[in-house]
TIMARDREN-142927 format. One record per residue: residue in three letters; chain; x, y, z of N, C-alpha, C in turn; residue number from 0. Coordinates in steps of 0.2 Angstrom, whole numbers, always signed. Each point is the difference from the previous one (the first is absolute). Example, Ala and Ser with C-alpha at 12.3 -4.5 7.8 and 13.67 -1.06 7.14 Angstrom:
REM residues 2
{code->ALA | unit->A | n_east->+66 | n_north->-28 | n_up->+39 | ca_east->-4 | ca_north->+6 | ca_up->+0 | c_east->+4 | c_north->+6 | c_up->+0 | pos->0}
{code->SER | unit->A | n_east->-2 | n_north->+5 | n_up->-4 | ca_east->+4 | ca_north->+6 | ca_up->+1 | c_east->-4 | c_north->+5 | c_up->+3 | pos->1}
END
This chain:
REM residues 140
{code->UNK | unit->A | n_east->+738 | n_north->+744 | n_up->+330 | ca_east->+4 | ca_north->+5 | ca_up->+3 | c_east->+8 | c_north->-2 | c_up->+0 | pos->0}
{code->UNK | unit->A | n_east->+4 | n_north->+4 | n_up->-1 | ca_east->+7 | ca_north->-1 | ca_up->-1 | c_east->+3 | c_north->-1 | c_up->+7 | pos->1}
{code->UNK | unit->A | n_east->+3 | n_north->-5 | n_up->+2 | ca_east->+3 | ca_north->-2 | ca_up->+7 | c_east->+7 | c_north->-1 | c_up->-1 | pos->2}
{code->UNK | unit->A | n_east->+4 | n_north->+3 | n_up->+5 | ca_east->+7 | ca_north->-1 | ca_up->+1 | c_east->+1 | c_north->-5 | c_up->+5 | pos->3}
{code->UNK | unit->A | n_east->+4 | n_north->-5 | n_up->-1 | ca_east->+2 | ca_north->-4 | ca_up->+5 | c_east->+7 | c_north->+1 | c_up->+2 | pos->4}
{code->UNK | unit->A | n_east->+2 | n_north->-1 | n_up->+7 | ca_east->+6 | ca_north->+2 | ca_up->+3 | c_east->+3 | c_north->-6 | c_up->+4 | pos->5}
{code->UNK | unit->A | n_east->+6 | n_north->-2 | n_up->-2 | ca_east->+3 | ca_north->-5 | ca_up->+4 | c_east->+6 | c_north->+3 | c_up->+3 | pos->6}
{code->UNK | unit->A | n_east->-1 | n_north->+3 | n_up->+6 | ca_east->+4 | ca_north->+4 | ca_up->+4 | c_east->+6 | c_north->-4 | c_up->+3 | pos->7}
{code->UNK | unit->A | n_east->+6 | n_north->+3 | n_up->-1 | ca_east->+6 | ca_north->-3 | ca_up->+3 | c_east->+4 | c_north->+6 | c_up->+3 | pos->8}
{code->UNK | unit->A | n_east->+5 | n_north->-2 | n_up->+3 | ca_east->+5 | ca_north->+4 | ca_up->+3 | c_east->+4 | c_north->+4 | c_up->-5 | pos->9}
{code->UNK | unit->A | n_east->+3 | n_north->-3 | n_up->-5 | ca_east->+4 | ca_north->+3 | ca_up->-5 | c_east->-3 | c_north->+1 | c_up->-7 | pos->10}
{code->UNK | unit->A | n_east->-5 | n_north->-5 | n_up->-1 | ca_east->-3 | ca_north->+0 | ca_up->-7 | c_east->-7 | c_north->-1 | c_up->+1 | pos->11}
{code->UNK | unit->A | n_east->-4 | n_north->+3 | n_up->-4 | ca_east->-8 | ca_north->-1 | ca_up->+1 | c_east->-2 | c_north->-1 | c_up->-7 | pos->12}
{code->UNK | unit->A | n_east->-4 | n_north->-5 | n_up->-1 | ca_east->-3 | ca_north->-2 | ca_up->-7 | c_east->-7 | c_north->+3 | c_up->-1 | pos->13}
{code->UNK | unit->A | n_east->-1 | n_north->+2 | n_up->-6 | ca_east->-7 | ca_north->+3 | ca_up->-1 | c_east->-3 | c_north->-4 | c_up->-6 | pos->14}
{code->UNK | unit->A | n_east->-6 | n_north->-1 | n_up->+0 | ca_east->-4 | ca_north->-2 | ca_up->-6 | c_east->-6 | c_north->+4 | c_up->+0 | pos->15}
{code->UNK | unit->A | n_east->-3 | n_north->-1 | n_up->-6 | ca_east->-6 | ca_north->+4 | ca_up->-2 | c_east->-5 | c_north->-4 | c_up->-4 | pos->16}
{code->UNK | unit->A | n_east->-6 | n_north->+1 | n_up->+1 | ca_east->-5 | ca_north->-4 | ca_up->-4 | c_east->-4 | c_north->+5 | c_up->-5 | pos->17}
{code->UNK | unit->A | n_east->-3 | n_north->-3 | n_up->-5 | ca_east->-4 | ca_north->+4 | ca_up->-4 | c_east->-7 | c_north->+3 | c_up->+3 | pos->18}
{code->UNK | unit->A | n_east->-3 | n_north->+4 | n_up->-3 | ca_east->-6 | ca_north->+3 | ca_up->+3 | c_east->-6 | c_north->-5 | c_up->+1 | pos->19}
{code->UNK | unit->A | n_east->+0 | n_north->-5 | n_up->-4 | ca_east->-5 | ca_north->-5 | ca_up->+1 | c_east->+2 | c_north->-5 | c_up->+6 | pos->20}
{code->UNK | unit->A | n_east->+6 | n_north->+0 | n_up->+2 | ca_east->+2 | ca_north->-4 | ca_up->+6 | c_east->+1 | c_north->-7 | c_up->-3 | pos->21}
{code->UNK | unit->A | n_east->+2 | n_north->-1 | n_up->-6 | ca_east->+1 | ca_north->-7 | ca_up->-3 | c_east->+7 | c_north->-3 | c_up->+1 | pos->22}
{code->UNK | unit->A | n_east->+5 | n_north->+4 | n_up->-1 | ca_east->+7 | ca_north->-2 | ca_up->-1 | c_east->+5 | c_north->+5 | c_up->+4 | pos->23}
{code->UNK | unit->A | n_east->+4 | n_north->-3 | n_up->+4 | ca_east->+5 | ca_north->+3 | ca_up->+4 | c_east->+6 | c_north->+0 | c_up->-4 | pos->24}
{code->UNK | unit->A | n_east->+4 | n_north->+5 | n_up->+0 | ca_east->+7 | ca_north->+0 | ca_up->-4 | c_east->+5 | c_north->+3 | c_up->+5 | pos->25}
{code->UNK | unit->A | n_east->+6 | n_north->-2 | n_up->-1 | ca_east->+5 | ca_north->+3 | ca_up->+4 | c_east->+2 | c_north->+7 | c_up->-3 | pos->26}
{code->UNK | unit->A | n_east->+1 | n_north->+5 | n_up->+5 | ca_east->+1 | ca_north->+7 | ca_up->-2 | c_east->+7 | c_north->+1 | c_up->+1 | pos->27}
{code->UNK | unit->A | n_east->+3 | n_north->+0 | n_up->+6 | ca_east->+7 | ca_north->+1 | ca_up->+1 | c_east->+2 | c_north->-2 | c_up->+7 | pos->28}
{code->UNK | unit->A | n_east->+7 | n_north->+1 | n_up->+1 | ca_east->+2 | ca_north->-1 | ca_up->+7 | c_east->+4 | c_north->+7 | c_up->+2 | pos->29}
{code->UNK | unit->A | n_east->-2 | n_north->+2 | n_up->+6 | ca_east->+3 | ca_north->+6 | ca_up->+2 | c_east->+5 | c_north->-2 | c_up->+5 | pos->30}
{code->UNK | unit->A | n_east->+6 | n_north->+3 | n_up->-1 | ca_east->+6 | ca_north->-1 | ca_up->+5 | c_east->+0 | c_north->+6 | c_up->+5 | pos->31}
{code->UNK | unit->A | n_east->+0 | n_north->-1 | n_up->+6 | ca_east->-1 | ca_north->+6 | ca_up->+5 | c_east->+4 | c_north->-1 | c_up->+6 | pos->32}
{code->UNK | unit->A | n_east->+1 | n_north->+5 | n_up->+4 | ca_east->+3 | ca_north->+0 | ca_up->+6 | c_east->-4 | c_north->+2 | c_up->+6 | pos->33}
{code->UNK | unit->A | n_east->-6 | n_north->+3 | n_up->-2 | ca_east->-4 | ca_north->+2 | ca_up->+6 | c_east->-7 | c_north->+0 | c_up->-3 | pos->34}
{code->UNK | unit->A | n_east->-5 | n_north->+0 | n_up->+4 | ca_east->-7 | ca_north->+0 | ca_up->-2 | c_east->-3 | c_north->+6 | c_up->-2 | pos->35}
{code->UNK | unit->A | n_east->+3 | n_north->+6 | n_up->+2 | ca_east->-2 | ca_north->+6 | ca_up->-3 | c_east->+1 | c_north->+1 | c_up->-7 | pos->36}
{code->UNK | unit->A | n_east->+6 | n_north->-2 | n_up->-2 | ca_east->+2 | ca_north->+0 | ca_up->-7 | c_east->-5 | c_north->-5 | c_up->-4 | pos->37}
{code->UNK | unit->A | n_east->-1 | n_north->-6 | n_up->+3 | ca_east->-4 | ca_north->-5 | ca_up->-4 | c_east->-7 | c_north->+3 | c_up->+0 | pos->38}
{code->UNK | unit->A | n_east->-3 | n_north->+3 | n_up->+5 | ca_east->-7 | ca_north->+3 | ca_up->-1 | c_east->+0 | c_north->+5 | c_up->-5 | pos->39}
{code->UNK | unit->A | n_east->+5 | n_north->+5 | n_up->-1 | ca_east->+0 | ca_north->+5 | ca_up->-5 | c_east->+0 | c_north->-3 | c_up->-7 | pos->40}
{code->UNK | unit->A | n_east->+4 | n_north->-6 | n_up->-1 | ca_east->+0 | ca_north->-3 | ca_up->-6 | c_east->-7 | c_north->-3 | c_up->-2 | pos->41}
{code->UNK | unit->A | n_east->-3 | n_north->-3 | n_up->+5 | ca_east->-6 | ca_north->-4 | ca_up->-1 | c_east->-6 | c_north->+6 | c_up->-2 | pos->42}
{code->UNK | unit->A | n_east->+1 | n_north->+5 | n_up->+4 | ca_east->-5 | ca_north->+6 | ca_up->-2 | c_east->+0 | c_north->+2 | c_up->-7 | pos->43}
{code->UNK | unit->A | n_east->+7 | n_north->+0 | n_up->-3 | ca_east->+0 | ca_north->+2 | ca_up->-7 | c_east->-3 | c_north->-5 | c_up->-4 | pos->44}
{code->UNK | unit->A | n_east->+2 | n_north->-6 | n_up->+1 | ca_east->-3 | ca_north->-6 | ca_up->-4 | c_east->-8 | c_north->+0 | c_up->+1 | pos->45}
{code->UNK | unit->A | n_east->-3 | n_north->+2 | n_up->+5 | ca_east->-7 | ca_north->+0 | ca_up->+1 | c_east->-3 | c_north->+5 | c_up->-5 | pos->46}
{code->UNK | unit->A | n_east->+4 | n_north->+6 | n_up->+0 | ca_east->-3 | ca_north->+6 | ca_up->-4 | c_east->+1 | c_north->-2 | c_up->-8 | pos->47}
{code->UNK | unit->A | n_east->+6 | n_north->-3 | n_up->-1 | ca_east->+2 | ca_north->-2 | ca_up->-7 | c_east->-5 | c_north->-5 | c_up->-3 | pos->48}
{code->UNK | unit->A | n_east->-2 | n_north->-5 | n_up->+4 | ca_east->-4 | ca_north->-5 | ca_up->-2 | c_east->-7 | c_north->+0 | c_up->+1 | pos->49}
{code->UNK | unit->A | n_east->-3 | n_north->+6 | n_up->+3 | ca_east->-7 | ca_north->+0 | ca_up->+2 | c_east->-2 | c_north->-5 | c_up->+5 | pos->50}
{code->UNK | unit->A | n_east->+4 | n_north->-2 | n_up->+5 | ca_east->-2 | ca_north->-5 | ca_up->+4 | c_east->-5 | c_north->+2 | c_up->+5 | pos->51}
{code->UNK | unit->A | n_east->-5 | n_north->-5 | n_up->+1 | ca_east->-6 | ca_north->+2 | ca_up->+4 | c_east->+0 | c_north->-5 | c_up->+6 | pos->52}
{code->UNK | unit->A | n_east->+4 | n_north->-5 | n_up->+0 | ca_east->+0 | ca_north->-5 | ca_up->+6 | c_east->+7 | c_north->-2 | c_up->+1 | pos->53}
{code->UNK | unit->A | n_east->+1 | n_north->-2 | n_up->+7 | ca_east->+7 | ca_north->-2 | ca_up->+2 | c_east->-1 | c_north->-7 | c_up->+4 | pos->54}
{code->UNK | unit->A | n_east->+4 | n_north->-4 | n_up->-2 | ca_east->+1 | ca_north->-7 | ca_up->+4 | c_east->+7 | c_north->-1 | c_up->+2 | pos->55}
{code->UNK | unit->A | n_east->+1 | n_north->-1 | n_up->+7 | ca_east->+6 | ca_north->-1 | ca_up->+2 | c_east->+1 | c_north->-7 | c_up->+3 | pos->56}
{code->UNK | unit->A | n_east->+5 | n_north->-4 | n_up->-2 | ca_east->+1 | ca_north->-6 | ca_up->+3 | c_east->+2 | c_north->+0 | c_up->+7 | pos->57}
{code->UNK | unit->A | n_east->-4 | n_north->-4 | n_up->+4 | ca_east->+1 | ca_north->-1 | ca_up->+7 | c_east->+4 | c_north->-7 | c_up->+2 | pos->58}
{code->UNK | unit->A | n_east->+6 | n_north->+1 | n_up->+2 | ca_east->+4 | ca_north->-6 | ca_up->+1 | c_east->-1 | c_north->-4 | c_up->+6 | pos->59}
{code->UNK | unit->A | n_east->-6 | n_north->-4 | n_up->+0 | ca_east->-1 | ca_north->-3 | ca_up->+7 | c_east->+5 | c_north->-6 | c_up->+0 | pos->60}
{code->UNK | unit->A | n_east->+0 | n_north->-2 | n_up->+7 | ca_east->+4 | ca_north->-6 | ca_up->+1 | c_east->-4 | c_north->-6 | c_up->-2 | pos->61}
{code->UNK | unit->A | n_east->+3 | n_north->-6 | n_up->-1 | ca_east->-4 | ca_north->-6 | ca_up->-2 | c_east->-6 | c_north->-2 | c_up->+4 | pos->62}
{code->UNK | unit->A | n_east->+1 | n_north->+2 | n_up->+7 | ca_east->-6 | ca_north->-2 | ca_up->+4 | c_east->-5 | c_north->+6 | c_up->+1 | pos->63}
{code->UNK | unit->A | n_east->+0 | n_north->+5 | n_up->-5 | ca_east->-4 | ca_north->+5 | ca_up->-1 | c_east->+1 | c_north->+6 | c_up->+5 | pos->64}
{code->UNK | unit->A | n_east->+5 | n_north->-1 | n_up->+4 | ca_east->+2 | ca_north->+6 | ca_up->+5 | c_east->+4 | c_north->+5 | c_up->-4 | pos->65}
{code->UNK | unit->A | n_east->+0 | n_north->+6 | n_up->+3 | ca_east->+3 | ca_north->+6 | ca_up->-3 | c_east->+7 | c_north->+1 | c_up->+4 | pos->66}
{code->UNK | unit->A | n_east->+5 | n_north->+0 | n_up->-4 | ca_east->+7 | ca_north->+1 | ca_up->+3 | c_east->+2 | c_north->+7 | c_up->-1 | pos->67}
{code->UNK | unit->A | n_east->+7 | n_north->+1 | n_up->+1 | ca_east->+3 | ca_north->+7 | ca_up->-1 | c_east->-1 | c_north->+2 | c_up->-7 | pos->68}
{code->UNK | unit->A | n_east->+1 | n_north->-4 | n_up->-5 | ca_east->-1 | ca_north->+3 | ca_up->-7 | c_east->-7 | c_north->+2 | c_up->-2 | pos->69}
{code->UNK | unit->A | n_east->-5 | n_north->-4 | n_up->+3 | ca_east->-7 | ca_north->+2 | ca_up->-1 | c_east->-2 | c_north->+6 | c_up->+3 | pos->70}
{code->UNK | unit->A | n_east->+3 | n_north->+2 | n_up->+6 | ca_east->-1 | ca_north->+6 | ca_up->+4 | c_east->+3 | c_north->+6 | c_up->-4 | pos->71}
{code->UNK | unit->A | n_east->+6 | n_north->-1 | n_up->-3 | ca_east->+2 | ca_north->+5 | ca_up->-5 | c_east->-4 | c_north->+1 | c_up->-6 | pos->72}
{code->UNK | unit->A | n_east->-3 | n_north->-5 | n_up->-2 | ca_east->-5 | ca_north->+1 | ca_up->-6 | c_east->-6 | c_north->+4 | c_up->+2 | pos->73}
{code->UNK | unit->A | n_east->-3 | n_north->-2 | n_up->+6 | ca_east->-6 | ca_north->+4 | ca_up->+3 | c_east->+2 | c_north->+7 | c_up->+1 | pos->74}
{code->UNK | unit->A | n_east->+6 | n_north->+2 | n_up->+2 | ca_east->+2 | ca_north->+7 | ca_up->+1 | c_east->+0 | c_north->+3 | c_up->-7 | pos->75}
{code->UNK | unit->A | n_east->+3 | n_north->-4 | n_up->-5 | ca_east->+1 | ca_north->+3 | ca_up->-6 | c_east->-7 | c_north->+1 | c_up->-4 | pos->76}
{code->UNK | unit->A | n_east->-5 | n_north->-4 | n_up->+1 | ca_east->-6 | ca_north->+0 | ca_up->-2 | c_east->-4 | c_north->+7 | c_up->+2 | pos->77}
{code->UNK | unit->A | n_east->+1 | n_north->+1 | n_up->+7 | ca_east->-3 | ca_north->+6 | ca_up->+3 | c_east->+3 | c_north->+6 | c_up->-3 | pos->78}
{code->UNK | unit->A | n_east->+7 | n_north->+0 | n_up->-1 | ca_east->+3 | ca_north->+6 | ca_up->-3 | c_east->-2 | c_north->+1 | c_up->-7 | pos->79}
{code->UNK | unit->A | n_east->-1 | n_north->-5 | n_up->-4 | ca_east->-2 | ca_north->+0 | ca_up->-7 | c_east->-7 | c_north->+3 | c_up->+0 | pos->80}
{code->UNK | unit->A | n_east->-5 | n_north->-2 | n_up->+4 | ca_east->-7 | ca_north->+3 | ca_up->+1 | c_east->+0 | c_north->+7 | c_up->+1 | pos->81}
{code->UNK | unit->A | n_east->+4 | n_north->+2 | n_up->+5 | ca_east->+1 | ca_north->+7 | ca_up->+2 | c_east->+3 | c_north->+4 | c_up->-6 | pos->82}
{code->UNK | unit->A | n_east->+5 | n_north->-2 | n_up->-3 | ca_east->+3 | ca_north->+4 | ca_up->-5 | c_east->-4 | c_north->+0 | c_up->-7 | pos->83}
{code->UNK | unit->A | n_east->-4 | n_north->-5 | n_up->-2 | ca_east->-3 | ca_north->-1 | ca_up->-6 | c_east->-8 | c_north->+2 | c_up->+0 | pos->84}
{code->UNK | unit->A | n_east->-2 | n_north->-2 | n_up->+6 | ca_east->-8 | ca_north->+1 | ca_up->+1 | c_east->-3 | c_north->-6 | c_up->-3 | pos->85}
{code->UNK | unit->A | n_east->+3 | n_north->-5 | n_up->-2 | ca_east->-3 | ca_north->-6 | ca_up->-3 | c_east->+1 | c_north->-6 | c_up->+6 | pos->86}
{code->UNK | unit->A | n_east->-6 | n_north->-3 | n_up->+1 | ca_east->+0 | ca_north->-6 | ca_up->+5 | c_east->+5 | c_north->-5 | c_up->-3 | pos->87}
{code->UNK | unit->A | n_east->+3 | n_north->-3 | n_up->+5 | ca_east->+5 | ca_north->-6 | ca_up->-2 | c_east->-3 | c_north->-6 | c_up->+2 | pos->88}
{code->UNK | unit->A | n_east->-1 | n_north->-5 | n_up->-4 | ca_east->-3 | ca_north->-7 | ca_up->+1 | c_east->+7 | c_north->-4 | c_up->+2 | pos->89}
{code->UNK | unit->A | n_east->-1 | n_north->-4 | n_up->+5 | ca_east->+6 | ca_north->-4 | ca_up->+2 | c_east->-2 | c_north->-7 | c_up->-2 | pos->90}
{code->UNK | unit->A | n_east->+5 | n_north->-3 | n_up->-3 | ca_east->-1 | ca_north->-7 | ca_up->-3 | c_east->+6 | c_north->-5 | c_up->+2 | pos->91}
{code->UNK | unit->A | n_east->-2 | n_north->-5 | n_up->+3 | ca_east->+4 | ca_north->-5 | ca_up->+2 | c_east->+5 | c_north->-2 | c_up->-6 | pos->92}
{code->UNK | unit->A | n_east->+7 | n_north->+1 | n_up->+2 | ca_east->+5 | ca_north->-1 | ca_up->-6 | c_east->+4 | c_north->-7 | c_up->+2 | pos->93}
{code->UNK | unit->A | n_east->-2 | n_north->-4 | n_up->+4 | ca_east->+4 | ca_north->-6 | ca_up->+2 | c_east->+1 | c_north->-4 | c_up->-6 | pos->94}
{code->UNK | unit->A | n_east->+7 | n_north->-1 | n_up->-1 | ca_east->+2 | ca_north->-5 | ca_up->-6 | c_east->+0 | c_north->+4 | c_up->-7 | pos->95}
{code->UNK | unit->A | n_east->-2 | n_north->+6 | n_up->+0 | ca_east->+0 | ca_north->+3 | ca_up->-7 | c_east->+8 | c_north->+1 | c_up->-2 | pos->96}
{code->UNK | unit->A | n_east->+4 | n_north->+1 | n_up->+4 | ca_east->+7 | ca_north->+1 | ca_up->-3 | c_east->+3 | c_north->-7 | c_up->-2 | pos->97}
{code->UNK | unit->A | n_east->-2 | n_north->-5 | n_up->+4 | ca_east->+1 | ca_north->-7 | ca_up->-2 | c_east->-3 | c_north->-2 | c_up->-7 | pos->98}
{code->UNK | unit->A | n_east->-6 | n_north->+2 | n_up->-1 | ca_east->-3 | ca_north->-1 | ca_up->-7 | c_east->+3 | c_north->+4 | c_up->-5 | pos->99}
{code->UNK | unit->A | n_east->+2 | n_north->+6 | n_up->+2 | ca_east->+3 | ca_north->+5 | ca_up->-5 | c_east->+7 | c_north->-4 | c_up->-3 | pos->100}
{code->UNK | unit->A | n_east->+4 | n_north->-2 | n_up->+5 | ca_east->+6 | ca_north->-4 | ca_up->-2 | c_east->-2 | c_north->-6 | c_up->-4 | pos->101}
{code->UNK | unit->A | n_east->-5 | n_north->-3 | n_up->+2 | ca_east->-2 | ca_north->-6 | ca_up->-5 | c_east->-2 | c_north->+2 | c_up->-7 | pos->102}
{code->UNK | unit->A | n_east->-3 | n_north->+5 | n_up->+0 | ca_east->-2 | ca_north->+3 | ca_up->-7 | c_east->+6 | c_north->+2 | c_up->-4 | pos->103}
{code->UNK | unit->A | n_east->+5 | n_north->+3 | n_up->+3 | ca_east->+6 | ca_north->+2 | ca_up->-3 | c_east->+4 | c_north->-6 | c_up->-2 | pos->104}
{code->UNK | unit->A | n_east->+0 | n_north->-5 | n_up->+4 | ca_east->+3 | ca_north->-6 | ca_up->-1 | c_east->-2 | c_north->-3 | c_up->-7 | pos->105}
{code->UNK | unit->A | n_east->-7 | n_north->+0 | n_up->-1 | ca_east->-3 | ca_north->-3 | ca_up->-6 | c_east->+1 | c_north->+4 | c_up->-6 | pos->106}
{code->UNK | unit->A | n_east->+1 | n_north->+6 | n_up->+1 | ca_east->+2 | ca_north->+5 | ca_up->-6 | c_east->+7 | c_north->+1 | c_up->-1 | pos->107}
{code->UNK | unit->A | n_east->+4 | n_north->-4 | n_up->+5 | ca_east->+8 | ca_north->+0 | ca_up->-1 | c_east->+3 | c_north->+7 | c_up->+1 | pos->108}
{code->UNK | unit->A | n_east->-3 | n_north->+4 | n_up->+4 | ca_east->+3 | ca_north->+7 | ca_up->+2 | c_east->+5 | c_north->-1 | c_up->+6 | pos->109}
{code->UNK | unit->A | n_east->+6 | n_north->+2 | n_up->-1 | ca_east->+6 | ca_north->-1 | ca_up->+4 | c_east->+3 | c_north->+6 | c_up->+2 | pos->110}
{code->UNK | unit->A | n_east->+4 | n_north->-1 | n_up->+5 | ca_east->+5 | ca_north->+6 | ca_up->+2 | c_east->-3 | c_north->+6 | c_up->+2 | pos->111}
{code->UNK | unit->A | n_east->+4 | n_north->+6 | n_up->-2 | ca_east->-2 | ca_north->+6 | ca_up->+2 | c_east->-7 | c_north->+2 | c_up->-3 | pos->112}
{code->UNK | unit->A | n_east->-2 | n_north->-2 | n_up->-6 | ca_east->-6 | ca_north->+1 | ca_up->-2 | c_east->-6 | c_north->-3 | c_up->+4 | pos->113}
{code->UNK | unit->A | n_east->+1 | n_north->-6 | n_up->+3 | ca_east->-4 | ca_north->-3 | ca_up->+4 | c_east->-1 | c_north->+4 | c_up->+7 | pos->114}
{code->UNK | unit->A | n_east->+5 | n_north->+2 | n_up->+2 | ca_east->+0 | ca_north->+4 | ca_up->+7 | c_east->-4 | c_north->+7 | c_up->-1 | pos->115}
{code->UNK | unit->A | n_east->+0 | n_north->+3 | n_up->-6 | ca_east->-3 | ca_north->+6 | ca_up->-2 | c_east->-8 | c_north->-1 | c_up->-1 | pos->116}
{code->UNK | unit->A | n_east->-2 | n_north->-7 | n_up->-2 | ca_east->-6 | ca_north->-1 | ca_up->-2 | c_east->-5 | c_north->-3 | c_up->+6 | pos->117}
{code->UNK | unit->A | n_east->+3 | n_north->-4 | n_up->+4 | ca_east->-3 | ca_north->-4 | ca_up->+5 | c_east->-5 | c_north->+4 | c_up->+4 | pos->118}
{code->UNK | unit->A | n_east->+1 | n_north->+6 | n_up->+2 | ca_east->-5 | ca_north->+4 | ca_up->+4 | c_east->-6 | c_north->+2 | c_up->-4 | pos->119}
{code->UNK | unit->A | n_east->+2 | n_north->+2 | n_up->-6 | ca_east->-6 | ca_north->+2 | ca_up->-5 | c_east->-4 | c_north->-6 | c_up->-1 | pos->120}
{code->UNK | unit->A | n_east->+3 | n_north->-6 | n_up->-1 | ca_east->-4 | ca_north->-6 | ca_up->-1 | c_east->-4 | c_north->-2 | c_up->+6 | pos->121}
{code->UNK | unit->A | n_east->+3 | n_north->+1 | n_up->+6 | ca_east->-4 | ca_north->-2 | ca_up->+6 | c_east->-6 | c_north->+5 | c_up->+0 | pos->122}
{code->UNK | unit->A | n_east->+1 | n_north->+7 | n_up->-1 | ca_east->-6 | ca_north->+4 | ca_up->+0 | c_east->-5 | c_north->-1 | c_up->-5 | pos->123}
{code->UNK | unit->A | n_east->+2 | n_north->-3 | n_up->-6 | ca_east->-5 | ca_north->-2 | ca_up->-5 | c_east->-4 | c_north->-6 | c_up->+3 | pos->124}
{code->UNK | unit->A | n_east->+3 | n_north->-5 | n_up->+3 | ca_east->-4 | ca_north->-5 | ca_up->+3 | c_east->-4 | c_north->+2 | c_up->+6 | pos->125}
{code->UNK | unit->A | n_east->+2 | n_north->+5 | n_up->+4 | ca_east->-5 | ca_north->+3 | ca_up->+5 | c_east->-6 | c_north->+3 | c_up->-3 | pos->126}
{code->UNK | unit->A | n_east->+2 | n_north->+4 | n_up->-6 | ca_east->-6 | ca_north->+3 | ca_up->-3 | c_east->-5 | c_north->-4 | c_up->-3 | pos->127}
{code->UNK | unit->A | n_east->+3 | n_north->-5 | n_up->-4 | ca_east->-4 | ca_north->-5 | ca_up->-4 | c_east->-5 | c_north->-4 | c_up->+5 | pos->128}
{code->UNK | unit->A | n_east->+3 | n_north->-2 | n_up->+6 | ca_east->-4 | ca_north->-3 | ca_up->+5 | c_east->-5 | c_north->+4 | c_up->+3 | pos->129}
{code->UNK | unit->A | n_east->+1 | n_north->+7 | n_up->+1 | ca_east->-4 | ca_north->+5 | ca_up->+3 | c_east->-6 | c_north->+1 | c_up->-5 | pos->130}
{code->UNK | unit->A | n_east->+2 | n_north->+1 | n_up->-7 | ca_east->-6 | ca_north->+1 | ca_up->-4 | c_east->-4 | c_north->-6 | c_up->-2 | pos->131}
{code->UNK | unit->A | n_east->+3 | n_north->-6 | n_up->+0 | ca_east->-4 | ca_north->-6 | ca_up->+0 | c_east->-5 | c_north->+0 | c_up->+5 | pos->132}
{code->UNK | unit->A | n_east->+2 | n_north->+1 | n_up->+6 | ca_east->-4 | ca_north->+0 | ca_up->+6 | c_east->-6 | c_north->+5 | c_up->+0 | pos->133}
{code->UNK | unit->A | n_east->+2 | n_north->+6 | n_up->-3 | ca_east->-6 | ca_north->+5 | ca_up->+0 | c_east->-5 | c_north->-3 | c_up->-5 | pos->134}
{code->UNK | unit->A | n_east->+2 | n_north->-3 | n_up->-6 | ca_east->-4 | ca_north->-2 | ca_up->-5 | c_east->-5 | c_north->-6 | c_up->+4 | pos->135}
{code->UNK | unit->A | n_east->+3 | n_north->-4 | n_up->+3 | ca_east->-3 | ca_north->-6 | ca_up->+4 | c_east->-5 | c_north->+3 | c_up->+5 | pos->136}
{code->UNK | unit->A | n_east->+1 | n_north->+5 | n_up->+3 | ca_east->-5 | ca_north->+3 | ca_up->+5 | c_east->-6 | c_north->+3 | c_up->-4 | pos->137}
{code->UNK | unit->A | n_east->+1 | n_north->+2 | n_up->-6 | ca_east->-6 | ca_north->+3 | ca_up->-4 | c_east->-4 | c_north->-5 | c_up->-3 | pos->138}
{code->UNK | unit->A | n_east->+2 | n_north->-6 | n_up->+1 | ca_east->-5 | ca_north->-6 | ca_up->-3 | c_east->-4 | c_north->-3 | c_up->+5 | pos->139}
END
C-alpha cells in the first residue's frame, strides 16, 4: 500500500511516500503554506497524483509523552484530513525526528537554504520509515 507521511508544521510541512510493498520511505516534498485549508487541498492533489492509500501524521508528543499545544493542532489537522480525503490517518510519535533529520543532513553535508528546504521532508521520511517498519514487525 502506498502511504504518505506528513510532518505538519505552521509554515512548512514535509511529505514522504513509500513504495507499494512498504519497504522504503523516500522524501517527496516540502509544502510552504499559510493556512491549513490550502495545505489540505495540496495534500489531496498529491494523494490523487500518487495513488496514496494510507496516511500517517507525525504526532509531536512532549518528552514525558503528554500532548501539548502542537500535538492538539496535529490532532485537529488529522481530523480535517480524514474528513476531506476519506482516508484514515494513523498518528505516529514523532519525538526527535527533526533532530534526527538534522543529524542526517549534517552527515551528508547539506547546509544553508537547501537544508531548510529539506529538513521537514527528511523528518517525514523518518516518521514513515519507522511506521512501515513497525507494521512489518506486527505481522511477524
